[in-house]
TORLUM-82568 format. One line per 8 residues: for each residue x, y, z of C-alpha. Coordinates in steps of 0.2 Angstrom, whole numbers, padded with zeros to 4 digits. Layout:
TORLUM-82568
X:Y:Z  ... $
//
This chain:
TORLUM-82568
0727:0431:1112  0743:0432:1102  0743:0425:1084  0756:0416:1075  0757:0409:1057  0754:0391:1061  0751:0380:1076  0753:0361:1075 $
0742:0354:1089  0745:0339:1099  0757:0329:1088  0769:0316:1094  0785:0326:1092  0802:0317:1087  0812:0333:1088  0828:0328:1079 $
0839:0328:1094  0837:0309:1098  0826:0312:1113  0811:0301:1116  0795:0306:1107  0783:0317:1117  0767:0325:1114  0769:0344:1110 $
0762:0359:1101  0773:0368:1089  0771:0386:1085  0778:0394:1069  0780:0412:1064  0789:0421:1051  0798:0405:1045  0804:0401:1062 $
0799:0389:1076  0794:0401:1091  0787:0389:1104  0787:0370:1108  0776:0363:1122  0759:0369:1127  0756:0383:1115  0743:0396:1120 $
0744:0407:1105  0732:0404:1091  0738:0400:1074  0731:0408:1058  0732:0390:1052  0729:0376:1065  0735:0359:1061  0727:0345:1071 $
0742:0332:1073  0734:0321:1086  0740:0303:1083  0753:0310:1070  0771:0311:1071  0779:0328:1070  0798:0329:1064  0810:0341:1056 $
0811:0341:1038  0824:0329:1031  0841:0336:1026  0847:0326:1011  0866:0328:1008  0868:0318:0992  0858:0324:0977  0861:0329:0959 $
0848:0342:0955  0861:0353:0947  0852:0355:0931  0834:0353:0936  0834:0367:0949  0839:0379:0935  0822:0376:0925  0810:0368:0938 $
0803:0376:0954  0798:0359:0963  0813:0349:0968  0805:0332:0965  0805:0318:0970  0814:0324:0986  0801:0337:0992  0788:0323:0989 $
0797:0313:1002  0798:0326:1016  0815:0333:1012  0816:0352:1015  0835:0354:1011  0845:0346:0997  0863:0346:0994  0869:0345:0976 $
0885:0346:0966  0891:0329:0972  0903:0317:0964  0913:0330:0955  0900:0333:0942  0890:0349:0939  0888:0364:0927  0900:0378:0933 $
0912:0385:0931  0910:0383:0912  0916:0391:0896  0903:0391:0881  0915:0379:0872  0913:0366:0885  0894:0365:0887  0893:0348:0878 $
0908:0341:0888  0899:0344:0905  0883:0338:0898  0891:0322:0892  0899:0320:0909  0883:0322:0919  0874:0311:0907  0886:0297:0909 $
0890:0298:0927  0872:0301:0933  0861:0295:0919  0852:0311:0916  0846:0312:0898  0857:0323:0888  0843:0329:0877  0834:0336:0893 $
0850:0345:0898  0853:0352:0881  0835:0359:0881  0834:0364:0899  0850:0372:0903  0850:0391:0899  0869:0392:0902  0866:0410:0908 $
0882:0409:0918  0901:0406:0917  0908:0407:0935  0901:0397:0949  0895:0413:0957  0885:0417:0942  0878:0399:0942  0872:0402:0960 $
0864:0418:0954  0854:0409:0941  0848:0396:0953  0843:0410:0965  0832:0419:0952  0820:0404:0951  0809:0401:0966  0809:0383:0973 $
0798:0373:0985  0813:0368:0997  0831:0374:1000  0845:0370:0989  0864:0369:0994  0877:0367:0981  0896:0362:0980  0910:0365:0968 $
0912:0350:0956  0929:0345:0952  0925:0339:0935  0919:0356:0929  0933:0365:0938  0946:0355:0929  0939:0357:0912  0936:0376:0915 $
0955:0378:0919  0963:0365:0908  0951:0363:0893  0953:0347:0884  0968:0342:0893  0958:0342:0909  0944:0331:0901  0958:0319:0896 $
0965:0318:0913  0982:0325:0909  0992:0332:0924  0989:0350:0929  1003:0362:0929  1008:0372:0944  0999:0387:0937  0983:0377:0933 $
0983:0370:0951  0985:0388:0958  0970:0393:0947  0959:0379:0953  0963:0384:0971  0959:0402:0967  0942:0397:0959  0938:0385:0973 $
0941:0399:0986  0930:0411:0975  0916:0399:0974  0916:0395:0993  0916:0414:0996  0901:0416:0985  0892:0403:0995  0896:0385:0989 $
0895:0374:1004  0910:0364:0999  0919:0354:0985  0916:0337:0978  0926:0325:0967  0926:0307:0960  0940:0295:0959  0931:0279:0954 $
0932:0270:0937  0913:0266:0938  0910:0285:0934  0912:0288:0915  0906:0300:0902  0891:0296:0890  0905:0292:0878  0913:0279:0890 $
0928:0289:0894  0935:0290:0912  0930:0306:0922  0942:0321:0921  0946:0319:0940  0951:0301:0941  0969:0300:0946  0971:0319:0949 $
0988:0322:0957  0989:0323:0976  0996:0341:0974  0980:0346:0965  0969:0339:0979  0980:0347:0993  0979:0364:0984  0960:0363:0984 $
0960:0358:1002  0971:0373:1006  0957:0384:0997  0945:0378:1010  0957:0381:1024  0960:0399:1018  0941:0401:1017  0939:0394:1034 $
0923:0385:1029  0916:0372:1018  0916:0353:1017  0924:0340:1005  0914:0326:0997  0923:0311:0990  0919:0296:0979  0933:0282:0977 $
0935:0264:0973  0948:0264:0986  0957:0251:0976  0974:0258:0982  0967:0259:1000  0983:0264:1009  0986:0279:0997  0968:0284:0995 $
0963:0284:1013  0980:0292:1018  0976:0306:1005  0959:0310:1013  0967:0310:1030  0980:0322:1024  0966:0333:1016  0956:0335:1032 $
0972:0339:1041  0977:0352:1028  0960:0360:1026  0954:0358:1044  0937:0355:1036  0925:0339:1037  0926:0326:1023  0913:0313:1019 $
0915:0298:1007  0903:0286:0999  0903:0268:1007  0893:0253:1000  0896:0235:1000  0900:0229:0983  0899:0211:0978  0916:0211:0970 $
0924:0218:0986  0912:0211:0999  0924:0215:1014  0931:0232:1009  0918:0241:1019  0924:0233:1035  0942:0239:1031  0935:0256:1027 $
0925:0256:1044  0941:0251:1053  0951:0266:1045  0936:0278:1048  0936:0274:1066  0955:0276:1067  0954:0293:1059  0940:0298:1071 $
0951:0293:1086  0964:0305:1080  0951:0319:1079  0950:0320:1060  0932:0325:1054  0930:0311:1042  0913:0302:1039  0906:0289:1027 $
0890:0292:1019  0879:0276:1019  0862:0271:1012  0849:0261:1022  0844:0250:1008  0852:0241:0993  0858:0253:0979  0845:0245:0967 $
0843:0245:0948  0825:0246:0942  0825:0234:0927  0810:0239:0915  0805:0241:0897  0804:0260:0900  0821:0261:0909  0839:0261:0904 $
0842:0243:0906  0833:0226:0907  0838:0208:0904  0832:0208:0886  0841:0224:0880  0855:0214:0871  0843:0201:0863  0842:0203:0844 $
0824:0202:0843  0821:0215:0856  0834:0227:0848  0824:0226:0832  0809:0234:0842  0818:0244:0855  0816:0261:0845  0797:0259:0845 $
0785:0268:0858  0780:0257:0873  0763:0253:0866  0770:0247:0849  0783:0237:0858  0770:0229:0869  0759:0225:0854  0774:0215:0847 $
0778:0207:0864  0761:0200:0867  0763:0189:0852  0767:0171:0859  0778:0167:0845  0789:0183:0848  0790:0179:0866  0796:0161:0863 $
0809:0167:0850  0816:0181:0861  0817:0169:0876  0826:0156:0866  0839:0169:0860  0857:0172:0867  0862:0190:0871  0874:0198:0859 $
0892:0199:0864  0900:0216:0868  0889:0221:0883  0898:0213:0898  0889:0223:0911  0872:0221:0904  0874:0203:0900  0881:0198:0917 $
0867:0207:0925  0854:0199:0913  0859:0181:0919  0860:0185:0937  0843:0178:0941  0848:0175:0959  0849:0194:0962  0833:0198:0952 $
0817:0201:0961  0799:0206:0957  0798:0223:0965  0780:0222:0970  0767:0234:0977  0772:0239:0990  0790:0238:0984  0800:0226:0994 $
0818:0232:0996  0824:0217:1007  0818:0202:0998  0823:0185:1004  0833:0173:0992  0819:0162:0990  0809:0176:0982  0822:0178:0968 $
0818:0174:0950  0831:0160:0951  0822:0152:0966  0805:0154:0958  0811:0146:0942  0818:0131:0951  0803:0129:0962  0791:0129:0946 $
0802:0122:0933  0800:0137:0922  0813:0146:0912  0818:0161:0922  0818:0172:0906  0799:0167:0905  0796:0174:0922  0806:0189:0919 $
0797:0192:0902  0780:0191:0911  0785:0203:0925  0792:0216:0912  0777:0216:0901  0764:0217:0915  0752:0232:0916  0756:0237:0899 $
0775:0235:0900  0777:0246:0915  0782:0232:0927  0799:0233:0936  0812:0220:0942  0823:0225:0957  0841:0221:0956  0851:0225:0972 $
0868:0231:0965  0876:0235:0981  0873:0232:1000  0865:0215:0997  0879:0203:0995  0872:0192:1009  0854:0195:1004  0849:0205:1019 $
0852:0222:1026  0862:0217:1042  0878:0224:1035  0869:0240:1031  0863:0241:1049  0881:0239:1055  0886:0254:1044  0871:0265:1050 $
0875:0262:1068  0893:0267:1067  0894:0285:1075  0906:0290:1061  0893:0287:1046  0880:0298:1039  0864:0294:1031  0866:0299:1012 $
0867:0293:0994  0849:0295:0989  0855:0302:0972  0839:0313:0970  0838:0319:0952  0851:0306:0946  0850:0289:0937  0833:0293:0931 $
0832:0278:0920  0838:0265:0932  0839:0269:0950  0825:0277:0961  0833:0279:0979  0827:0296:0982  0813:0288:0993  0826:0282:1006 $
0821:0295:1019  0804:0288:1019  0810:0270:1018  0820:0273:1034  0804:0276:1044  0793:0263:1035  0805:0248:1034  0818:0251:1048 $
0806:0258:1061  0790:0249:1058  0790:0235:1045  0806:0225:1045  0804:0207:1049  0821:0199:1043  0831:0207:1057  0833:0221:1070 $
0824:0237:1068  0830:0255:1072  0823:0267:1085  0813:0281:1077  0822:0295:1087  0839:0288:1080  0832:0288:1062  0825:0305:1063 $
0840:0313:1071  0851:0304:1058  0843:0312:1043  0840:0329:1051  0851:0336:1064  0866:0325:1060  0865:0328:1041  0862:0347:1043 $
0877:0349:1055  0888:0338:1044  0888:0352:1031  0887:0367:1043  0868:0370:1042  0866:0372:1061  0850:0382:1059  0839:0367:1054 $
0836:0349:1058  0828:0351:1075  0811:0356:1081  0815:0369:1094  0813:0388:1096  0824:0398:1085  0826:0384:1072  0821:0386:1054 $
0802:0380:1052  0805:0365:1041  0793:0352:1048  0784:0336:1043  0768:0330:1050  0767:0311:1046  0753:0298:1048  0766:0285:1054 $
0754:0270:1053  0748:0275:1035  0765:0279:1029  0770:0269:1013  0780:0269:0998  0771:0268:0981  0780:0258:0967  0792:0268:0956 $
0785:0273:0939  0791:0282:0924  0786:0300:0919  0791:0310:0904  0791:0328:0911  0809:0333:0909  0814:0345:0895  0812:0338:0878 $
0799:0325:0885  0814:0315:0893  0810:0301:0905  0813:0300:0924  0809:0288:0937  0796:0295:0950  0791:0288:0966  0777:0295:0978 $
0772:0291:0996  0756:0290:1006  0756:0297:1024  0764:0314:1023  0750:0324:1030  0759:0341:1029  0776:0346:1024  0781:0364:1030 $
0797:0373:1023  0802:0390:1029  0786:0391:1038  0775:0388:1023  0765:0372:1019  0771:0366:1003  0762:0349:1003  0746:0343:1010 $
0742:0324:1009  0755:0322:0994  0748:0337:0984  0758:0352:0981  0751:0368:0988  0760:0380:0975  0770:0388:0989  0788:0391:0984 $
0797:0397:1000  0813:0388:0996  0830:0397:0993  0848:0395:0988  0857:0393:1005  0874:0401:1003  0887:0394:1015  0886:0388:1033 $
0872:0394:1044  0874:0397:1063  0864:0389:1076  0849:0399:1083  0859:0404:1099  0874:0410:1089  0862:0419:1077  0854:0428:1092 $
0871:0434:1098  0875:0442:1081 $
//
């Protein structure tokens, strides 16, 4: 009897195409899926998947592992949650191309925009590169557990070409625009999957300055689109406030026409502009009707802040009594905070002025929730701190204090910043069901002190396909297809995202009934001992990447088959014809 590397036996296959689940064996050999159905061949490893789900590995198109992958082989937390391909270099921030004089500028930019500790970046980054191609070579030298795809970040490109003038958002000259175009083409030719930019006032450096790319002239953006046109490959990734929506949406339509390449932009519902997403959807559908390849990246749960004593922000951060102990290690802070007199004093204090965002957040008890275990990302209004305080007559700050100091000061409050204006996920459901949207925005590797949305691919199965009680659910085949085949094809990786012969052997075997998210917690494993939020899951029985088992029951096997993927990858049929 013939032998292959792995046979997954008798699982319920959800193959990524949107087809109904069916029982099937899956044979894997030499990193590829070689047979699906009733497999006669024997596997050198046999995996009993009876009663389990078998799916493609998730393809996460919006992450920020740009620094981490240069010093760390495991792309966590993404690989913990069944992702087998991640796309980084989003939002116009990254570390190449770069001159040695600008290392600190790019670190301050990444630290501010993506909340990745500057100390970790200073210690972890080797800077053994200048060009984007050299940066890709540096990534490639280190083995990884899953595949990595990267994009040319506009911020780094602008600073490289223009120096301090670029960082200060000055207009580029015609020669500088031409050089940005040349370098973008060079990076795409070297294997970058695309180009990213940010045009939102929310994104700022660690010094509070606006990002270098905010307000970049149309001519600059068109020239970069021409670079992708000339390369004949690549995607555009876009973040914007869309405050001047006519101009901004018109510009992305022009860039897709000029480049002939797909473009995706981030779309959330913000409380300050609660209906903007509806207008963006209307324009998105209009662009699609004209044949323009524009998609919106959406997220299947609130973009939520984790408020905790170990994190970047919490409701007492601007209280004088807390500021006096904020520098202390957690255990020493807790020794002080257990004192009833300190508790009473802090609760009675007013926050210091000069911190408008933190102070507005600290008083928004109606949008503040105990995250709980298992974590609840669609809490009802009556579960808010405000509602609890009203029902019990307690001071809301007292409730907050007790949650934050629970379990040795490791408790978290959940503050849904976006996608929760109406206190449910019905609007998010509408976004996800639009055929012109993509599942994205997990931000893996970023916002490590305040946001932990990297677990969204797991949440899509647990909440939307199984557990949701406050509205409609989603079908499992739709969710699996949306975060495998659809995301893979959106960036030109047509060799993965489907469990079928010829496709790359990236596969999850999942105990769907047992699948659950654990609460986020803080770890201190970045270079320099810097912190990052971590979240695990139960129920991933096996995760296979490139035909090798990288996780068993949540534990890493030590296998590192991941690689840097350079450029678009053809579908199996096209590959066979080459």
